[in-house]
C-alpha positions as a Markdown table, in Angstrom:
| # | Residue | x | y | z |
|---|---|---|---|---|
| 1 | Met | 37.0 | -17.2 | 11.0 |
| 2 | Arg | 34.8 | -18.7 | 13.5 |
| 3 | Tyr | 37.6 | -20.3 | 15.4 |
| 4 | Ala | 39.3 | -16.8 | 15.3 |
| 5 | Lys | 36.1 | -15.4 | 16.9 |
| 6 | Val | 35.8 | -18.4 | 19.6 |
| 7 | Ser | 39.7 | -17.9 | 20.3 |
| 8 | Gly | 39.5 | -14.2 | 20.7 |
| 9 | Ala | 36.5 | -14.3 | 23.1 |
| 10 | Ala | 38.3 | -17.1 | 25.2 |
| 11 | Leu | 41.3 | -14.6 | 25.3 |
| 12 | Leu | 39.1 | -11.7 | 26.2 |
| 13 | Leu | 37.4 | -13.8 | 28.9 |
| 14 | Leu | 40.8 | -15.0 | 30.3 |
| 15 | Leu | 41.9 | -11.2 | 30.3 |
| 16 | Val | 38.7 | -10.2 | 32.1 |
| 17 | Ala | 39.0 | -12.8 | 34.7 |
| 18 | Ala | 42.7 | -12.1 | 35.5 |
| 19 | Leu | 42.0 | -8.4 | 36.1 |
| 20 | Gly | 39.1 | -9.4 | 38.2 |
| 21 | Asn | 41.1 | -11.9 | 40.3 |
| 22 | Leu | 43.5 | -9.1 | 41.0 |
| 23 | Gly | 41.2 | -6.4 | 41.7 |
| 24 | Ile | 38.7 | -8.3 | 43.8 |
| 25 | Gly | 39.5 | -9.6 | 47.0 |
| 26 | Ala | 38.8 | -8.9 | 51.1 |
| 27 | Ser | 39.7 | -5.1 | 50.1 |
| 28 | Pro | 38.9 | -4.2 | 46.5 |
| 29 | Ile | 41.4 | -2.4 | 44.5 |
| 30 | Pro | 40.2 | -0.4 | 41.5 |
| 31 | Leu | 41.3 | -1.5 | 38.1 |
| 32 | Pro | 43.3 | 1.7 | 37.3 |
| 33 | Glu | 45.3 | 1.1 | 40.4 |
| 34 | Val | 45.8 | -2.9 | 39.4 |
| 35 | Leu | 47.2 | -1.6 | 36.0 |
| 36 | Arg | 49.6 | 1.1 | 37.9 |
| 37 | Ala | 50.9 | -2.0 | 40.2 |
| 38 | Leu | 51.6 | -4.0 | 37.3 |
| 39 | Phe | 53.3 | -1.2 | 35.3 |
| 40 | Ser | 54.3 | 1.6 | 37.5 |
| 41 | Phe | 54.8 | 0.0 | 40.8 |
| 42 | Asp | 54.9 | 2.3 | 43.8 |
| 43 | Leu | 56.8 | 1.2 | 46.8 |
| 44 | Asp | 54.9 | 3.4 | 49.2 |
| 45 | Ser | 51.4 | 1.9 | 48.0 |
| 46 | Leu | 50.0 | -0.9 | 50.2 |
| 47 | Asp | 47.4 | -1.8 | 47.2 |
| 48 | His | 50.6 | -2.2 | 44.8 |
| 49 | Tyr | 52.2 | -4.3 | 47.2 |
| 50 | Val | 49.0 | -6.7 | 47.6 |
| 51 | Val | 48.4 | -6.9 | 43.9 |
| 52 | Leu | 52.3 | -7.9 | 43.3 |
| 53 | Ser | 53.0 | -10.0 | 46.1 |
| 54 | Gln | 49.9 | -11.9 | 46.9 |
| 55 | Arg | 47.1 | -11.7 | 44.2 |
| 56 | Leu | 49.3 | -11.9 | 41.2 |
| 57 | Pro | 51.2 | -14.9 | 42.3 |
| 58 | Arg | 47.6 | -16.5 | 43.0 |
| 59 | Ala | 46.4 | -15.6 | 39.7 |
| 60 | Leu | 49.5 | -17.1 | 37.7 |
| 61 | Ile | 48.8 | -20.3 | 39.8 |
| 62 | Ala | 45.2 | -20.3 | 38.7 |
| 63 | Ile | 46.0 | -19.9 | 35.3 |
| 64 | Tyr | 48.7 | -22.5 | 35.1 |
| 65 | Val | 46.5 | -25.1 | 37.0 |
| 66 | Gly | 43.4 | -24.4 | 34.9 |
| 67 | Ala | 45.1 | -24.5 | 31.5 |
| 68 | Val | 47.1 | -27.7 | 32.1 |
| 69 | Leu | 44.1 | -29.3 | 33.6 |
| 70 | Ala | 41.7 | -28.3 | 30.7 |
| 71 | Ala | 44.1 | -29.4 | 28.0 |
| 72 | Gly | 44.8 | -32.7 | 29.6 |
| 73 | Gly | 41.0 | -33.6 | 30.0 |
| 74 | Ala | 40.3 | -32.6 | 26.3 |
| 75 | Val | 43.1 | -35.0 | 25.3 |
| 76 | Met | 42.0 | -37.9 | 27.6 |
| 77 | Gln | 38.6 | -37.7 | 26.4 |
| 78 | Gly | 39.5 | -37.9 | 22.8 |
| 79 | Val | 42.0 | -40.9 | 23.4 |
| 80 | Thr | 40.1 | -43.0 | 25.7 |
| 81 | Gly | 36.8 | -42.2 | 23.7 |
| 82 | Asn | 35.2 | -41.6 | 27.3 |
| 83 | Pro | 33.7 | -38.2 | 27.7 |
| 84 | Leu | 33.9 | -38.5 | 31.5 |
| 85 | Ala | 37.8 | -38.8 | 31.4 |
| 86 | Ser | 39.9 | -36.3 | 32.9 |
| 87 | Pro | 43.0 | -36.2 | 35.3 |
| 88 | Ser | 40.8 | -36.1 | 38.4 |
| 89 | Thr | 38.6 | -39.2 | 37.1 |
| 90 | Leu | 41.2 | -41.4 | 36.3 |
| 91 | Gly | 43.5 | -41.5 | 39.5 |
| 92 | Val | 46.1 | -39.1 | 38.2 |
| 93 | Ser | 45.4 | -36.1 | 40.6 |
| 94 | Ala | 44.5 | -38.5 | 43.6 |
| 95 | Gly | 47.9 | -40.4 | 42.7 |
| 96 | Ala | 49.9 | -37.1 | 42.7 |
| 97 | Met | 48.7 | -36.0 | 45.9 |
| 98 | Leu | 49.8 | -39.3 | 47.7 |
| 99 | Gly | 53.1 | -39.2 | 45.8 |
| 100 | Met | 53.6 | -35.8 | 47.0 |
| 101 | Leu | 52.6 | -36.4 | 50.7 |
| 102 | Leu | 54.7 | -39.6 | 50.7 |
| 103 | Ser | 57.8 | -37.4 | 49.7 |
| 104 | Val | 57.3 | -35.1 | 52.6 |
| 105 | Phe | 56.1 | -37.3 | 55.4 |
| 106 | Val | 58.4 | -40.4 | 54.6 |
| 107 | Leu | 61.2 | -39.2 | 52.7 |
| 108 | Asp | 61.3 | -35.7 | 54.1 |
| 109 | Ala | 62.3 | -34.7 | 50.8 |
| 110 | Ala | 63.0 | -30.8 | 49.7 |
| 111 | Leu | 60.8 | -29.0 | 47.5 |
| 112 | Pro | 62.4 | -30.0 | 43.9 |
| 113 | Met | 62.1 | -33.9 | 45.1 |
| 114 | Gln | 58.6 | -33.2 | 46.4 |
| 115 | Gly | 57.8 | -32.5 | 42.7 |
| 116 | Phe | 58.9 | -35.8 | 41.4 |
| 117 | Gly | 57.1 | -37.6 | 43.9 |
| 118 | Ala | 54.1 | -36.1 | 42.7 |
| 119 | Leu | 54.8 | -37.0 | 39.1 |
| 120 | Ser | 55.6 | -40.6 | 40.0 |
| 121 | Gly | 52.2 | -40.8 | 42.1 |
| 122 | Gly | 50.4 | -39.5 | 39.0 |
| 123 | Phe | 51.9 | -42.2 | 36.9 |
| 124 | Ala | 51.2 | -44.7 | 39.6 |
| 125 | Gly | 47.8 | -43.5 | 40.0 |
| 126 | Phe | 46.7 | -43.7 | 36.5 |
| 127 | Ala | 48.5 | -47.0 | 35.8 |
| 128 | Leu | 46.4 | -48.6 | 39.0 |
| 129 | Thr | 43.4 | -47.1 | 37.4 |
| 130 | Leu | 43.9 | -48.8 | 34.3 |
| 131 | Ala | 44.7 | -51.9 | 35.8 |
| 132 | Val | 41.5 | -52.1 | 37.9 |
| 133 | Ala | 39.3 | -51.2 | 34.7 |
| 134 | Arg | 40.7 | -54.2 | 32.9 |
| 135 | Leu | 39.9 | -56.5 | 35.8 |
| 136 | Thr | 36.3 | -54.9 | 36.3 |
| 137 | Gly | 35.8 | -54.7 | 32.5 |
| 138 | Leu | 36.9 | -58.0 | 31.6 |
| 139 | Gly | 38.7 | -56.9 | 28.7 |
| 140 | Pro | 42.0 | -55.6 | 27.4 |
| 141 | Asp | 40.9 | -52.3 | 26.7 |
| 142 | Pro | 37.7 | -51.3 | 28.9 |
| 143 | Arg | 35.7 | -48.2 | 27.8 |
| 144 | Gly | 32.7 | -46.5 | 29.4 |
| 145 | Leu | 31.4 | -46.3 | 33.1 |
| 146 | Pro | 34.1 | -49.2 | 34.1 |
| 147 | Leu | 36.8 | -47.0 | 33.1 |
| 148 | Ile | 35.3 | -44.2 | 35.2 |
| 149 | Leu | 34.1 | -46.3 | 38.3 |
| 150 | Ser | 37.9 | -47.5 | 38.2 |
| 151 | Gly | 39.2 | -44.2 | 38.5 |
| 152 | Ala | 36.7 | -43.3 | 41.3 |
| 153 | Leu | 37.4 | -46.2 | 43.3 |
| 154 | Thr | 41.4 | -45.7 | 42.8 |
| 155 | Gly | 40.6 | -41.9 | 43.7 |
| 156 | Met | 38.9 | -42.8 | 47.2 |
| 157 | Leu | 41.9 | -45.4 | 47.9 |
| 158 | Leu | 44.5 | -43.1 | 47.4 |
| 159 | Ala | 42.7 | -40.1 | 49.0 |
| 160 | Gly | 42.1 | -42.4 | 52.2 |
| 161 | Leu | 45.9 | -43.3 | 52.2 |
| 162 | Ala | 46.6 | -39.4 | 51.9 |
| 163 | Gly | 44.6 | -38.7 | 54.9 |
| 164 | Ala | 45.9 | -41.7 | 56.9 |
| 165 | Leu | 49.4 | -40.2 | 56.2 |
| 166 | Leu | 48.5 | -36.9 | 57.3 |
| 167 | Leu | 47.7 | -38.6 | 60.7 |
| 168 | Thr | 51.1 | -39.7 | 61.1 |
| 169 | Asp | 52.7 | -36.3 | 61.8 |
| 170 | Pro | 50.5 | -33.7 | 63.6 |
| 171 | Glu | 53.2 | -31.0 | 63.4 |
| 172 | Arg | 53.1 | -31.2 | 59.4 |
| 173 | Arg | 49.5 | -32.1 | 59.1 |
| 174 | Ala | 47.9 | -28.3 | 59.7 |
| 175 | Glu | 50.5 | -27.5 | 57.1 |
| 176 | Tyr | 49.1 | -29.8 | 54.3 |
| 177 | Leu | 45.4 | -29.8 | 54.9 |
| 178 | Gly | 44.9 | -26.7 | 52.9 |
| 179 | Trp | 47.1 | -27.9 | 50.3 |
| 180 | Leu | 45.2 | -31.4 | 50.4 |
| 181 | Ala | 41.8 | -29.5 | 49.7 |
| 182 | Gly | 43.2 | -27.7 | 46.4 |
| 183 | Asn | 44.3 | -24.3 | 47.8 |
| 184 | Ile | 45.0 | -21.6 | 44.9 |
| 185 | Asn | 47.4 | -19.6 | 47.5 |
| 186 | His | 50.3 | -17.1 | 46.9 |
| 187 | Tyr | 52.0 | -19.0 | 49.3 |
| 188 | Tyr | 52.8 | -21.9 | 46.6 |
| 189 | Val | 54.5 | -19.4 | 44.1 |
| 190 | Asp | 57.8 | -21.3 | 44.8 |
| 191 | Arg | 56.3 | -24.6 | 43.8 |
| 192 | Leu | 54.8 | -22.8 | 40.5 |
| 193 | Ala | 58.4 | -21.3 | 39.8 |
| 194 | Leu | 59.8 | -25.0 | 39.9 |
| 195 | Phe | 57.4 | -27.0 | 38.2 |
| 196 | Trp | 55.8 | -24.7 | 35.4 |
| 197 | Pro | 58.4 | -26.2 | 32.8 |
| 198 | Phe | 56.4 | -29.7 | 33.2 |
| 199 | Gly | 53.2 | -28.0 | 32.2 |
| 200 | Leu | 54.8 | -26.3 | 29.1 |
| 201 | Val | 56.5 | -29.5 | 27.9 |
| 202 | Ser | 53.1 | -31.4 | 28.5 |
| 203 | Phe | 51.3 | -28.6 | 26.3 |
| 204 | Ala | 53.9 | -28.5 | 23.6 |
| 205 | Val | 54.0 | -32.4 | 23.4 |
| 206 | Leu | 50.1 | -32.1 | 23.4 |
| 207 | Met | 50.0 | -29.5 | 20.4 |
| 208 | Ala | 52.6 | -31.6 | 18.3 |
| 209 | Leu | 50.6 | -34.6 | 18.5 |
| 210 | Ala | 47.2 | -32.8 | 17.7 |
| 211 | Arg | 46.4 | -34.2 | 14.4 |
| 212 | Pro | 47.2 | -38.0 | 15.0 |
| 213 | Leu | 45.4 | -37.4 | 18.3 |
| 214 | Thr | 42.5 | -36.1 | 16.4 |
| 215 | Leu | 42.6 | -39.2 | 14.0 |
| 216 | Ile | 42.6 | -41.4 | 16.9 |
| 217 | Gly | 39.5 | -39.8 | 18.5 |
| 218 | Leu | 37.9 | -40.8 | 15.1 |
| 219 | Gly | 38.9 | -44.4 | 15.3 |
| 220 | Arg | 42.0 | -46.3 | 15.9 |
| 221 | Glu | 41.3 | -48.5 | 12.5 |
| 222 | Arg | 40.8 | -45.3 | 10.9 |
| 223 | Ala | 44.0 | -43.5 | 12.2 |
| 224 | Glu | 46.2 | -46.7 | 11.5 |
| 225 | Thr | 44.9 | -46.7 | 7.9 |
| 226 | Met | 46.3 | -43.0 | 7.5 |
| 227 | Gly | 49.7 | -43.9 | 9.1 |
| 228 | Val | 49.2 | -43.1 | 12.5 |
| 229 | Ala | 51.1 | -45.3 | 15.0 |
| 230 | Thr | 48.3 | -45.5 | 17.6 |
| 231 | Arg | 49.6 | -47.1 | 20.4 |
| 232 | Pro | 53.1 | -45.0 | 20.6 |
| 233 | Val | 51.2 | -41.5 | 20.0 |
| 234 | Met | 48.6 | -42.5 | 22.7 |
| 235 | Arg | 51.3 | -43.3 | 25.1 |
| 236 | Leu | 53.2 | -40.5 | 24.5 |
| 237 | Ala | 50.1 | -38.2 | 24.6 |
| 238 | Leu | 48.8 | -39.8 | 28.1 |
| 239 | Ser | 52.3 | -39.5 | 29.4 |
| 240 | Ala | 52.3 | -35.9 | 28.7 |
| 241 | Val | 48.7 | -35.3 | 30.5 |
| 242 | Val | 50.1 | -37.1 | 33.5 |
| 243 | Leu | 53.1 | -34.9 | 33.6 |
| 244 | Gly | 51.1 | -31.8 | 33.3 |
| 245 | Ala | 48.4 | -32.8 | 35.7 |
| 246 | Ser | 50.7 | -34.0 | 38.4 |
| 247 | Ser | 52.8 | -30.8 | 38.2 |
| 248 | Ala | 49.4 | -28.9 | 38.8 |
| 249 | Thr | 48.7 | -31.1 | 41.7 |
| 250 | Ala | 52.1 | -30.5 | 43.3 |
| 251 | Ile | 51.7 | -27.0 | 43.2 |
| 252 | Cys | 48.3 | -26.4 | 44.9 |
| 253 | Gly | 46.8 | -29.8 | 45.7 |
| 254 | Pro | 44.2 | -31.7 | 43.8 |
| 255 | Val | 41.5 | -29.4 | 41.8 |
| 256 | Gly | 38.8 | -31.7 | 40.6 |
| 257 | Phe | 36.5 | -31.4 | 37.4 |
| 258 | Val | 38.2 | -28.3 | 35.4 |
| 259 | Gly | 39.5 | -31.2 | 33.2 |
| 260 | Leu | 36.2 | -32.6 | 32.9 |
| 261 | Val | 33.8 | -29.9 | 32.3 |
| 262 | Val | 35.5 | -27.3 | 30.2 |
| 263 | Pro | 36.3 | -29.3 | 27.0 |
| 264 | His | 32.5 | -30.2 | 27.0 |
| 265 | Leu | 32.0 | -26.4 | 27.3 |
| 266 | Val | 34.3 | -25.7 | 24.5 |
| 267 | Arg | 33.9 | -28.2 | 22.1 |
| 268 | Pro | 30.6 | -27.2 | 20.5 |
| 269 | Phe | 32.5 | -24.0 | 19.5 |
| 270 | Thr | 35.9 | -25.3 | 18.2 |
| 271 | Gly | 34.8 | -29.0 | 17.1 |
| 272 | Ala | 36.8 | -32.0 | 18.0 |
| 273 | His | 39.9 | -31.0 | 16.2 |
| 274 | Leu | 42.5 | -31.0 | 19.1 |
| 275 | Gly | 44.7 | -28.5 | 17.4 |
| 276 | Arg | 41.6 | -25.8 | 17.9 |
| 277 | Leu | 40.3 | -27.4 | 20.9 |
| 278 | Leu | 43.4 | -27.6 | 23.1 |
| 279 | Pro | 44.4 | -23.7 | 23.0 |
| 280 | Val | 40.8 | -22.6 | 23.8 |
| 281 | Ser | 40.3 | -25.3 | 26.4 |
| 282 | Ala | 43.4 | -24.1 | 27.9 |
| 283 | Met | 42.3 | -20.4 | 28.1 |
| 284 | Ala | 38.9 | -21.4 | 29.3 |
| 285 | Gly | 40.1 | -23.5 | 32.0 |
| 286 | Ala | 42.6 | -20.7 | 33.2 |
| 287 | Ala | 39.5 | -18.2 | 33.2 |
| 288 | Leu | 37.2 | -20.6 | 35.2 |
| 289 | Leu | 39.8 | -21.5 | 37.8 |
| 290 | Leu | 40.3 | -17.4 | 38.0 |
| 291 | Leu | 36.6 | -16.7 | 38.5 |
| 292 | Ser | 36.2 | -20.0 | 40.9 |
| 293 | Asp | 39.1 | -18.3 | 43.1 |
| 294 | Val | 37.2 | -15.2 | 43.3 |
| 295 | Leu | 34.0 | -16.7 | 43.9 |
| 296 | Ala | 35.9 | -18.6 | 46.7 |
| 297 | Arg | 37.4 | -16.0 | 48.3 |
| 298 | Arg | 34.0 | -13.8 | 48.2 |
| 299 | Ala | 31.0 | -16.1 | 48.7 |
| 300 | Phe | 31.4 | -16.8 | 52.3 |
| 301 | Met | 33.0 | -13.5 | 53.6 |
| 302 | Pro | 34.7 | -13.0 | 56.1 |
| 303 | Phe | 35.7 | -16.6 | 55.6 |
| 304 | Thr | 37.7 | -18.0 | 52.7 |
| 305 | Leu | 36.9 | -21.2 | 50.9 |
| 306 | His | 39.5 | -23.3 | 49.1 |
| 307 | Thr | 39.0 | -23.1 | 45.4 |
| 308 | Gly | 39.4 | -26.9 | 45.2 |
| 309 | Val | 36.2 | -27.3 | 47.8 |
| 310 | Leu | 34.2 | -25.0 | 45.6 |
| 311 | Leu | 35.0 | -26.8 | 42.5 |
| 312 | Glu | 34.3 | -30.1 | 44.0 |
| 313 | Leu | 30.9 | -28.9 | 45.0 |
| 314 | Val | 29.8 | -27.5 | 41.6 |
| 315 | Gly | 31.8 | -30.4 | 39.9 |
| 316 | Gly | 30.0 | -33.0 | 41.4 |
| 317 | Ile | 26.6 | -31.6 | 40.2 |
| 318 | Cys | 28.2 | -31.4 | 36.7 |
| 319 | Phe | 29.7 | -35.0 | 36.9 |
| 320 | Gly | 26.0 | -36.2 | 37.9 |
| 321 | Val | 24.5 | -34.5 | 35.0 |
| 322 | Leu | 27.0 | -35.8 | 32.6 |
| 323 | Val | 26.6 | -39.5 | 33.6 |
| 324 | Tyr | 22.9 | -39.1 | 33.4 |
| 325 | Arg | 22.9 | -37.5 | 30.0 |
| 326 | Leu | 25.8 | -39.8 | 28.5 |
| 327 | Tyr | 24.9 | -43.2 | 30.0 |
| 328 | Leu | 21.6 | -43.2 | 32.1 |
| 329 | Arg | 19.4 | -41.6 | 29.8 |
| 330 | Val | 20.9 | -43.5 | 26.7 |
| 331 | Glu | 20.2 | -47.0 | 28.7 |
| 332 | Ala | 16.6 | -46.0 | 29.7 |
| 333 | Arg | 15.9 | -45.5 | 26.1 |
| 334 | Arg | 17.2 | -49.0 | 24.7 |
């Protein structure tokens, strides 16, 4: 019963955030007019045109990206046993960003191949993070801060390479500067139309593995005694996370900290079982990104801030708080 209430509240929040995203902008559109645009489109109405051609694609992108990243963060935290793990902190988003830019600036790839460039980069960025963590952690399976610091180092390295790549083509640079900052924009709806199946496959795989992944989160030895093939399950789950997160980056650029923060906000209400945590995290992540997009559009009017920049500012504070609570304060008590 409690889970039904929590999931219902998350769904209601998502609905309110979506309607707010459609109605709030440079020129506010009343809710009744938004609903008429969705269900009874008038060709002669400018407001209806704005809702369907600009705000609805933007809202759909925010929903997709927020849901995929939040679900991915919940799984990464459970599988690695690290509460700071997420696609943005373990090199996935940065790798996908660089892979996407390489496909454009070096290979001059068309849009479908740009997505595969992002996927390849996401896997490469995650693999590089794990390799660095093993070297710095001096062990085959490093946990804790070595893993996160390795992710931060990898992210900075890949972001620097992406910035240098932009300098090689001044004509294209302006086109991708906004994307590089995490830009929820209706202009990228073609990317959403191409890449959303990757997120759907990712989420379906994670939901199918929810029970064994939950057992792994309680301890690999315990999971193995209950018949879970921990290594193949973990590899498949992490591959699904990288697939979904890379597709999100391919659409609108790197959007940070949704995957880090949302699972921590949701877990007290759903518990650690991923069968319950994943759907609610996906809805909460989508709602958070919708609301963040509204704030990015309105906070500095008449200027519009990229949603990714806003989340980096807020997420950086949250990241510092989590590091203090989970690591520094614990060390100070010892």
